[in-house]
N, C-alpha and C positions, 0 to 999 in steps of 0.2 A: 504494500500500500504506500502511496505517496506520503512524504513527510508532512506536508501541510494539508492533506485531505481533510483531516478532522476540523482544522480551523476553517477551511473553505466551507464545509457543510454548515458550521455554526454561523458564519457570516451570511451565507445564503438564506438561512432561517431568519436572521435579523432583517435582511433586505426584504424578504417576503412579508414580514410583519409591518415594515415601513410602507410597503406598497398598499397593504390592506388599510393602514391608517390614512394614507393619502386618499384612498377611495372613500373612506368615511368622511374625510374633510370635504371632498367634492360633493358628496351627497348632502351633507349638512349645509353647505353653502347654497346649494340649489333649493333646499327646503326653506332656509332663511329668506332667500330672495322671493320665493313664492308666497310665503307667509306675510312678509312685509308688503309686497305689492297688493296682496289680497286685503290686508288690514287697512292700508292707507287708501283713502278714497271710498272705502266701504263704510265701516263702522267708525273709522277715525278720519276726520277731515280737518282742514285748516293748516295754518302755517307750521305748527309743531309737527303735524303728521307728515307734511312735505319735507320738513327739515330732517326728520327721522329717516324717511325713505332715502333722502340724498346721502345721509351718513352711511346707511347700509350699502347703497350702490357705489359710493365713491371712496369709502374708507374700508369698511369691513370686508366686502366681497373681494376687492383687489388684494387686500392683505392675505386672505385665505388663498387666493389664486397664486400669490407669491410663495406662500408656504408649500402649496402643492408642487409648484415648479422647483422649489428648493429640494424637496424630497425626491423629485424625479432626477435632478442633477446629482444628488447624493447617490441615488441608486445606480446611475450611469458610472459614476466615478468608482464606486465599490465594485461594480461588475468588471471594470477595467483592472482594478487591483487584483481581483480574484483571478483574472486571466493571466496576469503577470506572475502571480504565485504558482499557478498551475504550470505555466511554461517553465518557470524556474525549477519546479519539482521534476518535470519531465527531463530537463537538461541534467540535473543532478543525478537522477536515476540512470540516465543514459551514460554519463561519465563513470558512475560507480560500476555499471555493468561492463563497460570497456576495461576498466581497471581490473575487475574480476577476471575477465577473459585473458588479459595479459598475464596476470599472476598464474592463472590456470595453465597457460601455455608454457611459462617458465618452469612451473613445477613438474609438468609432464616431461619436459626435456631434461 
């Protein structure tokens, strides 16, 4: 088994959890938008209602979108790091196997 395989599996589990949480954030953002738009102009009217809706649309929702984008970037970067570790593992195992073969040839001779 590869040297870092255990670490890679754990990291992939964490990334999976992050993706799930990102999906939760997106769903919550959509629900907040729908609820705010349904509330304002319906049962809640006036300047305060409009100000609240503007805060939701211009501050809250963009912040959630930024959070989701950050999680996506984090996921991409972690995936790249995992790929580097996997390649490194493969190279180390390859070199170790070459060294083993060389020692085996020397021992046989």
